[in-house]
C-alpha positions in Angstrom: 25.7 64.4 115.5 23.4 62.9 112.8 22.8 66.3 111.1 26.5 66.9 110.9 27.1 63.4 109.5 24.2 63.9 107.0 25.5 67.2 105.7 29.1 65.9 105.7 27.9 63.0 103.6 26.0 65.1 101.1 28.8 67.7 100.8 31.6 65.2 100.4 29.7 63.2 97.8 28.8 66.3 95.8 32.4 67.8 95.8 33.8 64.4 95.0 31.4 64.0 92.1 32.2 67.5 90.8 36.0 66.8 91.0 35.7 63.3 89.5 33.5 64.3 86.5 34.0 68.0 86.1 37.7 68.4 86.6 38.9 65.4 84.7 39.5 62.9 87.6 37.7 60.1 85.8 39.3 60.7 82.5 42.8 60.7 84.0 42.1 57.6 86.1 40.8 55.7 83.0 43.6 56.8 80.6 46.6 56.0 82.8 47.8 52.5 83.6 49.1 53.2 87.1 49.7 56.3 89.2 50.9 58.7 90.2 47.7 60.6 89.5 47.0 64.3 89.9 45.6 65.5 93.2 42.1 65.7 91.7 41.9 61.9 91.6 43.2 61.5 95.2 41.1 64.2 96.7 37.9 62.9 95.1 38.7 59.4 96.3 39.3 60.6 99.9 36.1 62.7 99.8 34.1 59.7 98.6 35.6 57.7 101.4 34.6 60.4 103.9 31.1 60.3 102.4 30.9 56.5 102.9 32.0 56.8 106.5 29.4 59.6 107.1 26.7 57.5 105.4 27.6 54.6 107.7 27.2 56.8 110.7 23.8 58.1 109.5 22.7 54.5 108.8 23.8 53.3 112.3 21.9 56.2 113.9 18.7 55.4 111.9 18.7 51.8 112.8 19.6 52.6 116.5 16.6 54.9 116.6 14.4 52.4 114.9 15.4 49.6 117.3 14.9 51.9 120.3 11.4 52.9 119.2 10.5 49.2 118.6 11.8 48.3 122.1 9.8 51.1 123.7 6.7 50.2 121.8 6.9 46.6 122.8 7.6 47.4 126.4 4.4 49.5 126.4 2.4 47.0 124.5 3.4 43.9 126.4 3.7 45.7 129.7 0.0 46.6 129.7 -1.0 43.0 129.1 0.5 41.7 132.3 
């Protein structure tokens, strides 16, 4: 699950950045007062949001593993002292 989330995060950020900078999404967003924008702006925004969600999943997995290792290490360390 974490590998899928990691690659989803990397791919979505990369594609969003290419669309935003390479295909004129940023220039269109900055030049117009309000929407409607072209699909490039909306697609890059949704892909960036997908990347943020995937990054959150990766972060939660990392901290969950870190907390689990700490709990196991403390159980071994303090369990031997008793």
